[in-house]
Backbone as a printed PyTorch tensor [residue, N CA C, xyz], in Angstrom:
tensor([[[  0.5760,  -1.3070,  -0.0500],
         [  0.0350,   0.0390,   0.1250],
         [  1.1040,   1.1990,   0.1420]],

        [[  1.6030,   1.1890,   0.8330],
         [  2.6300,   2.3940,   1.0400],
         [  3.3080,   2.6190,  -0.3580]],

        [[  4.1970,   1.6830,  -1.2090],
         [  4.8780,   1.5310,  -2.4790],
         [  3.6960,   2.3120,  -3.6170]],

        [[  2.6720,   1.6880,  -3.4300],
         [  1.7390,   2.2480,  -3.9220],
         [  1.4600,   4.0120,  -4.1470]],

        [[  1.0620,   4.1340,  -2.8870],
         [  0.7370,   5.7410,  -2.7770],
         [  2.0540,   6.5160,  -3.1520]],

        [[  3.3550,   5.9390,  -2.4150],
         [  4.3660,   6.9610,  -2.6740],
         [  4.8120,   6.7650,  -4.3640]],

        [[  4.2760,   5.9340,  -4.9860],
         [  4.9100,   6.1650,  -6.7090],
         [  4.0300,   6.9350,  -7.1070]],

        [[  2.6750,   7.3490,  -6.8500],
         [  2.1100,   8.5610,  -7.1520],
         [  3.0560,   9.9100,  -6.9740]],

        [[  3.1380,  10.0190,  -6.1380],
         [  4.4070,  10.8310,  -5.5050],
         [  5.3640,  11.0510,  -5.8370]],

        [[  5.9090,  10.0360,  -6.2420],
         [  7.8810,  10.0170,  -6.3780],
         [  7.6020,   8.9680,  -7.1440]],

        [[  7.7090,   9.0820,  -8.5210],
         [  7.6490,   7.9770,  -9.8120],
         [  8.9170,   7.4810,  -9.8490]],

        [[  8.9450,   6.1710,  -9.8490],
         [ 10.5820,   5.6040, -10.2160],
         [ 10.6570,   5.1520, -11.8240]],

        [[ 11.8940,   4.8160, -12.0330],
         [ 12.4560,   4.3910, -13.0980],
         [ 11.8040,   3.3190, -13.6370]],

        [[ 10.7650,   3.2290, -14.6520],
         [ 10.5810,   2.0270, -15.4270],
         [ 11.9070,   0.4300, -14.8650]],

        [[ 13.1710,   1.2410, -15.1980],
         [ 14.2380,  -0.2460, -15.0350],
         [ 14.3110,  -0.2470, -13.5600]],

        [[ 14.0470,   0.1700, -12.4240],
         [ 14.1410,   0.0590, -11.1480],
         [ 13.6900,  -1.4650, -10.9210]],

        [[ 14.7310,  -2.1320, -10.1710],
         [ 14.2510,  -3.7770, -10.0050],
         [ 14.3520,  -3.9500,  -8.3750]],

        [[ 14.9400,  -3.0330,  -7.5770],
         [ 15.4540,  -3.2240,  -6.1530],
         [ 14.1960,  -2.7470,  -5.0860]],

        [[ 13.5790,  -3.4360,  -4.2960],
         [ 12.7470,  -2.9420,  -3.4090],
         [ 11.4890,  -2.9830,  -3.8900]],

        [[ 11.1380,  -3.2950,  -4.9350],
         [  9.7970,  -3.4710,  -5.5670],
         [  9.2370,  -4.6200,  -5.9640]],

        [[  8.1540,  -5.2550,  -6.1830],
         [  7.7570,  -6.4490,  -6.7980],
         [  7.8600,  -6.1800,  -8.5160]],

        [[  8.9800,  -7.4960,  -8.6980],
         [  9.1210,  -7.5930, -10.1620],
         [  9.7240,  -8.6340, -10.7040]],

        [[  9.7540,  -8.7460, -11.9380],
         [ 10.4690, -10.4260, -11.8890],
         [ 11.9400, -10.7140, -12.0020]],

        [[ 12.4500,  -9.5660, -11.4870],
         [ 13.8780,  -9.6130, -10.7330],
         [ 14.5550,  -8.6770, -11.9730]],

        [[ 16.0430,  -9.0960, -12.0950],
         [ 16.8770,  -8.6150, -12.6130],
         [ 17.4130,  -8.7280, -13.8960]],

        [[ 16.8590, -10.2260, -14.5200],
         [ 16.5170, -10.9830, -15.5030],
         [ 16.5880,  -9.2490, -16.9960]],

        [[ 15.9160,  -9.0200, -16.6600],
         [ 15.7370,  -8.2860, -17.4400],
         [ 16.3900,  -6.9290, -17.7860]],

        [[ 17.1220,  -6.7520, -16.8300],
         [ 18.1090,  -5.8290, -17.1460],
         [ 19.4970,  -6.3510, -17.5910]],

        [[ 19.6460,  -7.5970, -17.0540],
         [ 21.0260,  -8.1750, -17.4720],
         [ 21.0600,  -8.5550, -18.5230]],

        [[ 19.9290,  -8.8770, -19.3780],
         [ 19.5200,  -9.0280, -20.5500],
         [ 20.0740,  -7.7230, -21.5490]],

        [[ 19.1170,  -6.6360, -21.0570],
         [ 20.1230,  -5.4810, -21.7770],
         [ 21.2400,  -5.4440, -21.6200]],

        [[ 21.7450,  -4.9950, -20.3250],
         [ 23.4510,  -4.9850, -20.5960],
         [ 24.0500,  -5.8210, -21.7720]],

        [[ 23.7850,  -7.1740, -21.8140],
         [ 24.2110,  -8.3630, -22.2850],
         [ 23.8800,  -8.0400, -24.4470]],

        [[ 22.6220,  -7.2560, -24.4880],
         [ 22.3620,  -6.9880, -25.7740],
         [ 23.6990,  -5.7670, -26.1850]],

        [[ 23.4400,  -4.9330, -25.1670],
         [ 24.2800,  -3.7700, -25.3520],
         [ 25.4470,  -4.0330, -25.3560]],

        [[ 26.1850,  -4.9900, -24.8510],
         [ 27.5500,  -5.5200, -25.2700],
         [ 27.8750,  -6.0530, -26.3940]],

        [[ 26.7310,  -6.8670, -26.5570],
         [ 27.1220,  -7.9560, -27.8450],
         [ 26.9080,  -6.9200, -29.3980]],

        [[ 26.1010,  -5.5850, -28.9880],
         [ 25.5120,  -4.5210, -30.3520],
         [ 26.9850,  -3.6660, -30.1640]],

        [[ 27.4580,  -3.3240, -28.7930],
         [ 28.7790,  -2.6300, -29.4400],
         [ 30.0280,  -3.5370, -30.0000]],

        [[ 29.8540,  -4.6250, -29.6200],
         [ 31.3810,  -5.2300, -30.1200],
         [ 31.3420,  -5.7490, -31.5950]],

        [[ 29.8340,  -6.0490, -32.3680],
         [ 29.3400,  -6.0990, -33.3540],
         [ 29.8390,  -4.6890, -34.3750]],

        [[ 29.6680,  -3.3400, -33.7680],
         [ 29.4830,  -2.1880, -34.4760],
         [ 31.1950,  -1.7850, -33.8520]],

        [[ 32.0740,  -2.4770, -33.1650],
         [ 33.3750,  -2.0200, -32.8310],
         [ 33.1100,  -0.5790, -31.9290]],

        [[ 32.4310,  -0.2050, -31.3330],
         [ 31.9200,   0.7750, -30.4380],
         [ 32.9380,   0.7520, -29.0330]],

        [[ 33.1560,   2.0710, -28.3570],
         [ 33.3120,   1.9440, -26.9500],
         [ 32.1580,   1.7000, -26.4570]],

        [[ 32.8580,   0.7760, -25.3800],
         [ 31.9400,   0.6230, -24.0530],
         [ 31.9900,   0.6560, -22.7870]],

        [[ 31.6120,   1.6860, -21.8770],
         [ 31.8920,   1.4000, -20.2810],
         [ 30.6850,   1.1770, -19.5700]],

        [[ 31.2970,   0.2080, -18.7880],
         [ 29.7680,   0.0810, -17.8980],
         [ 30.3320,  -0.3080, -16.7530]],

        [[ 29.5670,   0.3260, -15.7390],
         [ 29.6650,   0.7490, -14.2800],
         [ 28.5010,   0.1160, -13.6540]],

        [[ 29.0440,  -0.6620, -12.2350],
         [ 27.8690,  -1.4050, -11.7630],
         [ 28.1950,  -0.8120, -10.1540]],

        [[ 27.1420,  -0.1100,  -9.8640],
         [ 27.3390,   0.6030,  -8.3300],
         [ 26.7440,  -0.2650,  -7.2900]],

        [[ 27.2000,  -0.5620,  -6.2900],
         [ 26.3760,  -1.0040,  -5.1020],
         [ 26.1460,  -0.4520,  -4.1510]],

        [[ 25.3020,   0.3910,  -3.5980],
         [ 24.9430,   1.2500,  -2.3690],
         [ 24.5310,   0.5670,  -1.3760]],

        [[ 25.6980,   0.3150,  -0.5070],
         [ 25.7480,  -0.9220,   0.8000],
         [ 24.7390,   0.5160,   1.7640]],

        [[ 23.7370,  -0.1840,   2.7240],
         [ 23.1580,   1.1010,   3.7490],
         [ 22.5750,   2.5000,   2.9230]],

        [[ 22.3890,   2.6590,   2.2280],
         [ 22.2120,   3.7930,   1.0920],
         [ 21.1820,   4.4840,   2.1350]],

        [[ 20.0710,   3.9370,   2.1060],
         [ 18.8690,   4.5090,   3.2700],
         [ 19.5060,   4.9510,   4.8010]],

        [[ 20.4640,   4.4520,   4.8580],
         [ 21.3700,   4.8850,   6.3850],
         [ 21.7360,   6.0040,   6.0530]],

        [[ 22.2140,   6.3130,   5.2600],
         [ 23.0130,   7.7240,   4.7280],
         [ 22.0540,   9.0370,   4.6140]],

        [[ 21.2590,   8.9800,   4.2580],
         [ 20.0990,   9.8020,   4.3160],
         [ 19.2350,  10.5940,   5.6840]],

        [[ 19.6010,  11.4930,   5.9080],
         [ 18.6470,  12.2310,   7.1820],
         [ 17.2240,  11.9920,   6.7210]],

        [[ 16.5750,  11.5160,   7.8860],
         [ 15.3540,  11.2340,   7.9370],
         [ 14.4770,  12.8650,   7.8940]],

        [[ 15.0590,  13.7040,   8.4350],
         [ 14.7550,  14.8070,   8.2570],
         [ 14.6780,  15.2710,   6.7230]],

        [[ 15.6310,  14.8180,   5.7680],
         [ 15.9270,  15.1420,   4.7250],
         [ 14.8890,  14.4180,   3.8290]],

        [[ 14.5250,  13.0050,   4.3910],
         [ 13.6740,  12.5890,   3.2780],
         [ 12.3010,  12.9770,   3.5090]],

        [[ 11.9910,  13.5240,   4.4760],
         [ 10.6830,  13.9910,   4.9190],
         [ 10.4030,  14.9350,   4.0690]],

        [[ 11.5120,  16.4190,   3.8200],
         [ 11.1850,  17.1950,   3.5370],
         [ 11.5020,  17.0840,   1.7230]],

        [[ 11.8310,  16.0190,   1.1110],
         [ 11.6140,  15.3350,   0.0340],
         [ 10.2540,  15.2860,  -0.2260]],

        [[  9.6810,  14.5340,   0.6040],
         [  8.8970,  13.7280,   0.1570],
         [  7.3120,  14.9730,   0.3720]],

        [[  7.2000,  15.9520,   1.2720],
         [  6.5810,  17.1270,   1.4820],
         [  7.0110,  17.9980,   0.1710]],

        [[  7.9690,  18.2170,  -0.6760],
         [  8.2110,  18.6550,  -1.7620],
         [  7.2280,  18.0970,  -2.7830]],

        [[  7.3770,  16.7230,  -2.7390],
         [  7.1700,  15.9100,  -4.0600],
         [  5.3270,  15.6240,  -4.0010]],

        [[  4.8050,  16.5130,  -2.9860],
         [  3.2750,  16.5980,  -2.5000],
         [  3.4940,  14.6990,  -2.2150]],

        [[  3.5950,  14.3670,  -1.4830],
         [  3.1920,  13.3450,  -0.7250],
         [  2.3030,  13.4040,   0.1750]],

        [[  1.2050,  12.5730,   0.2580],
         [  0.2000,  12.6660,   1.3380],
         [  0.6390,  12.2690,   2.3060]],

        [[  0.0710,  13.7760,   3.5290],
         [  0.3400,  13.6470,   4.5720],
         [  0.5430,  12.3890,   5.5580]],

        [[ -0.3640,  11.5520,   5.7830],
         [ -0.5150,  10.3910,   6.3390],
         [  0.6570,   9.6670,   6.1550]],

        [[  0.5420,   9.6060,   4.7630],
         [  2.1670,   8.4690,   4.1230],
         [  3.3730,   9.3270,   5.1220]],

        [[  3.6190,  10.2830,   5.0760],
         [  4.5460,  10.8850,   5.3130],
         [  4.8080,  10.6280,   7.1570]],

        [[  4.0330,  10.8370,   7.8900],
         [  3.3410,  10.5210,   9.2610],
         [  4.0440,   9.0750,   9.5640]],

        [[  3.7110,   8.1350,   8.7810],
         [  3.8680,   6.8450,   9.2000],
         [  5.4090,   6.6170,   8.6100]],

        [[  5.4790,   7.0560,   7.8610],
         [  7.2140,   6.8510,   7.3130],
         [  8.3400,   7.1540,   8.6410]]])
């Protein structure tokens, strides 16, 4: 319920796979594989970076999170729950 309501105020990228119900990361891995094959076939340069943000939620203050939700127009009751 929270995810559904928060998504209205803070839309997420359709490629987002973490912390949401989805088929997993298989689609994103397939996209990377296709990109690598294409760049090899076309002899194009390619740089790939994988970023792992451990404890990313612990690095943002609660106050900043609440301020961002207010700015995005999230429902007051949802902000109170968070």
